[in-house]
C-alpha angles and dihedrals in degrees: 000000000000144000126302121194117197100208095201090066094060120086104232093214103044097024088225124132104267096239104036107073102028099040103035116011107038097053092056103027094110096055111124091218095055116099121170123196113191120202090022123141121214108224101177142348109243116225138193124200125222117180092335091312114119119209131180113255101175142301141276109230139180114220132163091352094308132103120217140168111234116200121220114213098192114010144341118226119198110206107152099130134262095301106033096042094063090039090055091047091051093047086053095052102264116119144058108346093222093053091047093046092050089051093048093244120144109242117232100167126015105223109157096189096062108115095001130124097018111163134191111242109210117208115207101156121102118212128180111236122203118212 
């Protein structure tokens, strides 16, 4: 385990990932409904239940030493990577009922494949990147 930095994805002048600011952030940065919290930790996905159907309604986050519930008005997107996304789902009550029960987490949705079959993908190939 460890960290791998692919140098050809970093802009040498701004030190930003080459795709992040120009492709995703800048085109939508002026939207009034966009709020970005850096250095925030998602603690739990908040759910509501309607006729036995659970739907994401926001997230509980820790930021700047404070915890807060943030409401989502349209949708909640979980994109915390291959390890933290299933961890966040399980902490929120979505996963294998036996795993959740053993951890003392109230099950909302039994989904036995959450967090299963993760594999380490080793990269042994060297490629020259041009900047």
